[in-house]
ZAZASE-937588 format. One line per field, with one value per residue (C-alpha): residue number from 1; residue in three letters; y, x, z. Coordinates in steps of 0.5 Angstrom, whole numbers, plus 2048, in hexadecimal, padded with zeros to 3 digits. Example, Ala and Ser with C-alpha at 12.3 -4.5 7.8 and 13.67 -1.06 7.14 Angstrom:
k <- (1,2) .
r <- (ALA,SER) .
v <- (7F7,7FE) .
u <- (819,81B) .
w <- (810,80E) .
//
This chain:
k <- (1,2,3,4,5,6,7,8,9,10,11,12,13,14,15,16,17,18,19,20,21,22,23,24,25,26,27,28,29,30,31,32,33,34,35,36,37,38,39,40,41,42,43,44,45,46,47,48,49,50,51,52,53,54,55,56,57,58,59,60,61,62,63,64,65,66,67,68,69,70,71,72,73,74,75,76,77,78,79,80,81,82,83,84,85,86,87,88,89,90,91,92,93,94,95,96,97,98,99,100,101,102,103,104,105,106,107,108,109,110,111,112,113,114,115,116,117,118,119,120,121,122,123,124,125,126,127,128,129,130,131,132,133,134,135,136,137,138,139,140,141,142,143,144,145,146,147,148,149,150,151,152,153,154,155,156,157,158,159,160,161,162,163,164,165,166,167,168,169,170,171,172,173,174,175,176,177,178,179,180,181,182,183,184,185,186,187,188,189,190,191,192,193,194,195,196,197,198,199,200,201,202,203,204,205,206,207,208,209,210,211,212,213,214,215,216,217,218,219,220,221,222,223,224,225,226,227,228,229,230,231,232,233,234,235,236,237,238,239,240,241,242,243,244,245,246,247,248,249,250,251,252,253,254,255,256,257,258,259,260,261,262,263,264,265,266,267,268,269,270,271,272,273,274,275,276,277,278,279,280,281,282,283,284,285,286,287,288,289,290,291,292,293,294,295,296,297,298,299,300,301,302,303,304,305,306,307,308,309,310,311,312,313,314,315,316,317,318,319,320,321,322,323,324,325,326,327,328,329,330,331,332,333,334,335,336,337,338,339,340,341,342,343,344,345,346,347,348,349,350,351,352,353,354,355,356,357,358,359,360,361,362,363,364,365,366,367,368,369,370,371,372,373,374,375,376,377,378,379,380,381,382,383,384,385,386,387,388,389,390,391,392,393,394,395,396,397,398,399,400,401,402,403,404,405,406,407,408,409,410,411,412,413,414,415,416,417,418,419,420,421,422,423,424,425,426,427,428,429,430,431,432,433,434,435,436,437,438,439,440,441,442,443,444,445,446,447,448,449,450,451,452,453,454,455,456,457,458,459,460,461,462,463,464,465,466,467,468,469,470,471,472,473,474,475,476,477,478,479,480,481,482,483,484,485,486,487,488,489,490,491,492,493,494,495,496,497,498,499,500,501,502,503,504,505,506,507,508,509,510,511,512) .
r <- (MET,PHE,GLU,LYS,ILE,SER,THR,PHE,LEU,ASP,LYS,VAL,SER,VAL,LEU,ILE,LYS,GLY,GLY,GLY,GLU,ASP,LYS,LEU,ALA,LEU,ARG,LYS,LYS,SER,GLY,LEU,LEU,THR,ALA,ARG,GLU,ARG,ILE,ASN,GLN,LEU,LEU,ASP,PRO,ASP,SER,PHE,ASN,GLU,ILE,ASP,LEU,PHE,VAL,GLU,HIS,SER,GLY,ARG,ASP,PHE,GLY,LEU,ASP,LYS,GLN,LYS,LEU,ALA,GLY,ASP,GLY,VAL,ILE,THR,GLY,PHE,GLY,LYS,ILE,ASP,GLY,ARG,PRO,VAL,SER,VAL,TYR,ALA,GLN,ASP,PHE,THR,VAL,GLN,GLY,GLY,SER,LEU,GLY,ARG,MET,HIS,ALA,ALA,LYS,ILE,THR,LYS,ILE,MET,ASP,MET,ALA,SER,GLU,MET,GLY,MET,PRO,ILE,ILE,GLY,ILE,ASN,ASP,SER,GLY,GLY,ALA,ARG,ILE,GLN,GLU,GLY,VAL,ASP,SER,LEU,ALA,GLY,TYR,GLY,ASP,ILE,PHE,ILE,ARG,ASN,THR,LEU,ASN,SER,GLY,LYS,ILE,PRO,GLN,ILE,SER,VAL,ILE,MET,GLY,PRO,CYS,ALA,GLY,GLY,ALA,VAL,TYR,SER,PRO,ALA,ILE,THR,ASP,PHE,VAL,PHE,MET,VAL,ASP,LYS,LEU,SER,ARG,MET,PHE,VAL,THR,GLY,PRO,LYS,VAL,ILE,GLU,SER,VAL,LEU,SER,GLU,LYS,VAL,THR,ALA,GLU,GLU,LEU,GLY,GLY,ALA,LYS,VAL,HIS,ASN,GLY,VAL,ALA,GLY,ASN,ALA,HIS,PHE,TYR,SER,GLU,SER,GLU,TYR,ASP,THR,PHE,ALA,GLN,ILE,ARG,LYS,LEU,LEU,SER,TYR,LEU,PRO,SER,ALA,TRP,ASP,VAL,LYS,VAL,PRO,LYS,THR,LYS,PRO,THR,PRO,PRO,LYS,SER,LYS,PHE,LYS,LEU,ALA,ASN,ILE,ILE,PRO,ASP,ASP,SER,ARG,LYS,SER,TYR,ASP,VAL,LYS,ASP,VAL,ILE,LYS,THR,LEU,VAL,ASP,GLY,SER,GLU,PHE,PHE,GLU,VAL,ARG,GLU,MET,PHE,ALA,ALA,ASN,VAL,VAL,VAL,GLY,PHE,ALA,ARG,LEU,ASP,GLY,ASP,SER,ILE,GLY,ILE,VAL,ALA,ASN,GLN,PRO,LYS,VAL,LYS,ALA,GLY,CYS,LEU,ASP,VAL,ASP,SER,SER,ASP,LYS,ALA,ALA,SER,PHE,VAL,ARG,PHE,CYS,ASP,ALA,PHE,GLY,ILE,PRO,LEU,LEU,THR,LEU,VAL,ASP,LEU,PRO,GLY,TYR,LEU,PRO,GLY,VAL,ASP,GLN,GLU,HIS,ALA,GLY,ILE,ILE,ARG,HIS,GLY,ALA,LYS,MET,ILE,TYR,ALA,TYR,SER,GLU,ALA,SER,VAL,PRO,LYS,ILE,SER,VAL,ILE,LEU,ARG,LYS,ALA,PHE,GLY,GLY,GLY,TYR,ILE,ALA,MET,SER,SER,LYS,HIS,LEU,LYS,THR,ASP,PHE,VAL,TYR,ALA,LEU,PRO,THR,ALA,GLU,VAL,ALA,VAL,MET,GLY,PRO,GLU,SER,ALA,CYS,SER,ILE,ILE,PHE,ALA,LYS,GLU,ILE,ARG,GLU,ALA,ASP,ASP,PRO,GLU,ALA,VAL,ARG,GLN,GLN,LYS,ILE,GLU,GLU,TYR,LYS,GLU,LYS,PHE,SER,ASN,PRO,TYR,ASN,PRO,ALA,SER,LYS,GLY,TYR,ILE,ASP,ALA,ILE,LEU,HIS,PRO,ASP,GLU,THR,ARG,GLN,LYS,LEU,ILE,GLN,SER,PHE,GLU,LEU,ALA,ARG,GLU,LYS,LYS,PRO,VAL,LEU,LYS,LYS,HIS,LYS,HIS,GLY,CYS,ILE,PRO,LEU) .
v <- (841,83E,838,83F,843,83E,83C,844,844,83D,841,848,843,841,847,84B,846,849,844,83F,83E,83C,841,846,842,843,84A,84B,846,84C,851,855,856,854,859,859,85A,860,862,862,865,86A,86C,86E,867,864,869,865,862,85E,85E,859,853,84F,851,84C,84C,84C,848,842,841,83C,838,83F,83D,837,83C,83F,845,849,850,84F,852,858,85A,861,865,86B,86D,873,876,87B,87A,87D,879,876,871,86B,865,860,85B,854,850,84B,84A,848,84D,853,854,858,855,857,857,859,85F,860,860,866,86A,869,86B,871,873,873,877,87D,87C,87D,881,87D,87C,876,872,86B,866,863,85C,858,854,859,858,851,84E,848,84E,851,859,858,859,85F,861,861,867,86B,86B,86D,871,876,876,878,87E,881,880,884,88B,888,884,882,87C,877,872,86D,868,862,85D,85C,862,861,862,865,865,86C,870,870,872,877,87B,87B,881,87D,876,874,86E,869,867,861,85F,864,863,867,867,867,85F,85F,858,85D,85F,857,855,85A,857,850,851,854,85A,85F,85C,85E,862,866,866,868,868,86D,870,871,874,879,87B,87B,87A,87E,87A,878,87E,87A,875,870,86A,866,865,868,86F,86F,86F,874,878,879,879,880,882,880,886,88B,88A,88B,886,888,88F,893,891,894,891,891,896,894,897,89C,89B,8A0,89E,89A,8A0,89D,8A0,8A6,8AA,8AF,8AB,8A6,8AA,8AD,8B3,8B2,8B0,8AA,8A6,8A1,89F,899,89C,897,89A,8A1,89D,89B,8A2,8A3,89D,89A,896,897,890,891,88A,88A,888,884,885,881,884,88B,88D,894,895,894,892,88F,891,894,898,89F,8A2,89B,89B,897,89A,899,89B,89B,89D,89E,89A,89D,897,895,897,89E,89E,89E,89C,896,891,88C,893,896,890,88D,895,896,88F,891,898,895,890,895,89A,894,892,89A,898,8A0,8A0,8A4,8A5,8A6,8A9,8A8,8A7,8AA,8A8,8A1,89D,89F,899,896,890,894,897,891,88D,893,897,89C,898,896,89C,89F,89A,89D,8A3,8A1,89D,8A4,8A9,8A3,8A1,8A6,8A4,8A8,8AA,8AD,8AE,8B0,8B1,8AF,8B1,8B0,8B1,8B2,8B2,8AD,8A9,8B0,8B0,8A8,8A7,8AB,8B2,8B8,8B7,8B1,8B4,8B2,8B3,8B7,8B7,8B8,8B8,8B8,8BE,8B8,8B8,8BA,8BB,8BC,8BA,8B6,8B4,8BB,8B7,8B6,8BC,8C0,8BC,8BD,8C5,8C8,8C3,8C8,8CD,8C7,8C4,8CC,8CD,8CE,8C8,8C5,8C0,8C6,8CA,8C4,8C3,8CA,8CA,8C3,8C6,8CC,8C7,8C4,8CB,8CC,8C4,8C0,8C1,8C2,8CA,8CA,8C6,8C8,8CE,8CD,8C8,8C2,8C0,8C1,8C1,8C1,8BD,8BC,8B4,8B4,8B6,8B2,8AC,8B1,8B5,8AE,8AC,8B4,8B4,8AC,8AE,8B4,8B1,8AB,8AF,8B1,8B0,8AD,8AE,8A8,8A7,8A7,8A2,89B,89A,89D,899,898,897,890) .
u <- (84F,853,84C,847,84B,84C,844,844,848,844,83D,840,843,83C,838,83E,83C,834,830,837,83C,838,834,83A,83D,837,838,83E,83D,837,83D,83A,83D,83A,837,83D,842,83D,83F,847,847,843,847,84D,852,851,84C,846,844,83D,838,832,836,832,82B,826,81F,819,815,811,80D,80C,813,818,818,81C,821,827,827,82E,82E,826,829,82C,833,833,839,83D,844,846,847,84E,84E,848,842,83D,837,835,830,831,82B,82D,82B,82D,829,822,823,824,81E,81C,818,817,81F,822,81E,820,827,826,822,827,82E,829,828,82F,831,82C,82E,836,834,837,835,831,832,82D,82F,828,828,821,81C,817,813,814,80D,80E,80E,808,806,80D,810,80C,80D,814,813,810,814,81B,816,814,81C,81D,818,81B,822,820,825,828,82D,82E,82B,82D,82A,82E,829,82E,828,820,81D,816,80F,810,817,817,815,81B,81F,81A,81A,822,826,82A,829,82E,82C,830,82F,82D,82C,827,820,81B,813,80D,80A,803,800,800,807,809,805,808,80E,80D,809,810,80B,811,818,81A,81F,81A,816,81A,820,827,825,81F,81E,824,822,81B,817,81D,81C,824,82A,830,831,837,839,83C,83C,842,841,83B,83F,844,83F,83B,842,843,83C,83E,844,83F,83A,83B,83A,834,830,833,83A,83F,842,849,84C,851,857,854,857,855,852,855,858,853,84D,84C,846,844,847,841,83B,839,837,831,82B,828,82E,82F,835,836,836,83A,840,83E,83F,845,848,846,848,84E,852,84B,849,841,83D,837,830,82A,82E,829,823,820,827,824,825,82D,82E,833,83A,841,846,847,84D,84D,846,840,83B,834,833,82D,82D,829,82C,82B,82B,825,81F,822,822,81C,81A,813,811,816,81B,818,818,81F,821,81C,820,826,825,822,827,82C,829,828,82F,831,834,835,831,834,82F,830,82A,829,821,81C,817,813,811,80A,806,800,803,807,800,7FD,802,803,808,805,805,80C,80F,80C,811,817,815,814,81A,81E,81B,81B,822,826,82D,831,82F,833,82F,832,82E,832,82D,827,821,81A,813,812,819,81D,81A,819,820,824,822,822,81B,81D,821,827,82E,831,82F,834,834,838,838,833,82D,826,822,81A,813,813,819,818,816,80F,80F,80F,80A,805,807,807,801,7FE,803,807,800,7FF,805,807,80D,80B,811,815,811,812,819,81A,816,81A,820,81E,81B,821,825,821,820,825,82A,82C,82C,825,824,82C,828,823,827,825,82B,831,837,838,83E,844,845,84C,84B,844,848,84B,844,841,847,847,83F,83D,843,83F,837,83A,839,833,82D,828,820,81D,816,813,80D,80F,810,80C,808,80D,807,809) .
w <- (75E,758,755,756,752,74D,74D,74C,747,743,743,741,73B,739,73B,735,730,730,72C,72B,727,721,720,721,71B,717,718,717,710,70F,70F,715,71C,722,727,72C,724,724,72B,72B,723,726,72C,72E,72F,735,738,738,73F,73F,744,745,741,746,745,743,740,744,73F,742,73C,735,737,739,740,73E,739,73A,738,738,73B,739,732,733,734,739,73D,73C,738,736,72F,72D,736,736,73A,737,738,734,732,72C,72C,72A,724,726,72B,72A,724,729,72C,730,737,73E,740,73A,73A,742,73F,73B,73F,745,740,73E,746,745,740,742,749,747,742,73C,735,734,72D,72B,727,725,721,724,721,725,72B,72F,72D,733,737,736,739,73D,735,735,73B,739,734,738,73D,739,734,73A,73C,735,736,73C,73B,734,734,739,737,72F,72E,727,724,720,71C,71A,717,719,71C,71C,71F,726,726,721,726,72B,724,722,729,729,726,720,71D,719,713,70F,708,707,70D,712,712,716,714,718,717,715,710,70A,70B,70D,707,702,705,704,6FD,6FA,6F8,6FC,6FF,707,704,700,705,70B,70A,70B,704,706,70D,70B,704,704,70B,70F,714,715,714,712,70D,70B,707,70D,714,715,711,716,71C,719,719,71F,722,71E,721,727,726,725,72B,732,737,73A,739,73F,73C,737,731,732,72D,728,726,720,719,713,70D,708,702,6FD,6FF,6FF,700,6FA,6F5,6F7,6F6,6F0,6EE,6EA,6F0,6EB,6EA,6EF,6F4,6FA,701,703,700,703,709,709,707,70F,713,717,711,70C,710,710,714,711,713,70F,709,704,707,705,701,700,708,70A,712,715,719,719,71E,71D,720,724,726,725,721,71E,715,713,70A,705,6FF,6F8,6F5,6F8,6F6,6F6,6FD,6FF,705,705,70A,70A,70A,70F,715,714,714,71B,71E,71D,720,726,727,727,72C,730,732,732,72A,726,71F,71A,714,70D,709,702,6FF,6FB,701,703,6FD,6FA,6F7,6F8,6FB,700,702,703,707,70C,70A,70F,715,713,711,718,71B,719,71B,721,722,721,724,72B,72A,72F,72D,72A,723,71D,716,70E,709,702,6FE,6FD,704,701,704,70A,709,70A,712,713,712,718,717,71B,71D,721,725,721,725,71E,718,712,70A,704,700,6FB,6FF,6FD,704,701,701,6FB,6F4,6EF,6EA,6ED,6F2,6EB,6E8,6ED,6F0,6E8,6E5,6E3,6E0,6DD,6D9,6D7,6D4,6CD,6CE,6D4,6D5,6D5,6DA,6DE,6DE,6DF,6E6,6E8,6E7,6EC,6F0,6F0,6F2,6F9,6FB,6F8,6FC,704,705,706,70B,70E,70E,713,718,716,713,718,712,70C,70B,706,705,707,70E,70F,713,718,718,71B,720,723,723,725,72B,72D,72D,731,738,736,73C,73A,73C,73F,73E,744,742,741,739,733,72E,727,722,720) .
//
C-alpha cells in the first residue's frame, strides 16, 4: 500500500509542475503567474478540486507519441468564490504552449458539462498558442466541441473568459460566445490570425498590442468587457462580477444587507436646469444604489451608453443609462449593440433592469446610416420588448424621437415609467421642431429670429415637461428627486411578483 501511495505521489509531483521546473522558472522571471497560481488567486483558499490530472494526449504523429504532456496542457476542476461553487479551467502555456488537442478539449468540455448539469458558472483562463498542429483536424474538432457547449450553455449558466496570453484563430470564438471577457494590459492578445495579419506584425507595420491588445478590444472593437493592468486586478474584478450574478438562470442572486447611498451624492444637485448642459449620469446612479457602488461593464466601449450592475435594497439589478457627457447620450451603432447585449443577459438570468433616460435620439449622419443604425438600433428595441424581468425606467431629462421609445418606454411593456420634473418628451428638440413646423411663419416674419424664439418657448411650454405624456398615461408618476430611490425599491418589489406571458413558439428572430 505504502509503495503504491509513494508512486502516486511521485506521479502527482511531476504532473503539477506542468512543462517542468525550467519553464516554470522562466515564467516567474517574466513576471507571469503559472496556470495553477492563477486558479489559486481566483478561488477561495484551499477550495480547488482538480479533475483529470492524469489525462494524456492522444497524438501519435510528428513525434508527439514520444512526448509526455502534463495534463495535456490544461488544468480543470471546481472550487468556490465567496463560498459559492464555480468550475474553472486554465490553459498551461508551459506545456507545449497550451496548445489545444483532442484530450485537452475533452477535459474542457467535461468540466463545462459538469457546470451545466450542476448549475454553476464556468470560468476559462485562456493562454494558448492555438490548435495543436500535430493533431490536425482533431484539434479543430475540439474547438467545435467547446463552441457547441458555449452556445447550449448561453443563458443557462454564466460563462466567463479570461484572456491571459495569446488567443488566436479558432480559439477567439469561444470567448466571443461567452457572457464576459476579461483582458489584461500588455499581456492579453486576441486576433483572428491570417497571412496578412502575420505579415503586418512581422514587418512591424503594427504591433501585436495595437492589433489585438486589451485596450483595442475594450475600447475600439468592443470584444472585451473588462480591462485591468494586472492579473491580480482581473481576478478581483471576476470575484466582484460574480457577486452580482446568480449561479444559474433558475436561481436567485444572494441578497446582501441594504446600505444607503453615500450622503455626498444628491440627485437634485446633479441634473442642470439648462438642458443644453451635460452631467455625468454615473453620479445620478450613485444617488440611487446601495452604498453608491456601481460595477460598470464595457466602460471603455461606446461610452455614450453606460451599463453595469448595482444593488438596490440589497438586491442585484442591471442598469442602462444614457451618458450626456458623450455624444449627448445619443444612441448609435455601438451603443445600441452594447445596451441590447446587456439587456438580454440580465433578462436571461432574471436580473431586474433600471433604465435612466436622457437622450436627443439616435445619432444622425451618413456614417451611422451606412453602418446600419436602423438594424443595430432595432436590436435594442427588440431586447427591451422581449425582456420579461422587472423593468423600470426614469426619464431624467430629454427623451426625444425613436430614442424615447427604445429606452424602455411604456410602449415596450416596461412595468413602471417615472419622470423627474426636468423631463422633456417629444418627437424632437424644440429648436429643430420649430424650424420645421413654423418654417413659413418664421421666414415671412419681420423679425424671423424673434418669432423663432417665441415659437420655441411655446413648444417648450407644451412639450418640454413631463406633464403632457403623464396626462396620456405614458408616464406613471412624476417624482420628486428625493423620493426616487424609495419609489424604485417599492416598484421593483411589486414588479418581481408579475407573471410573464411565455411564448408558445420556439423563439423570435432578433435583427442581428
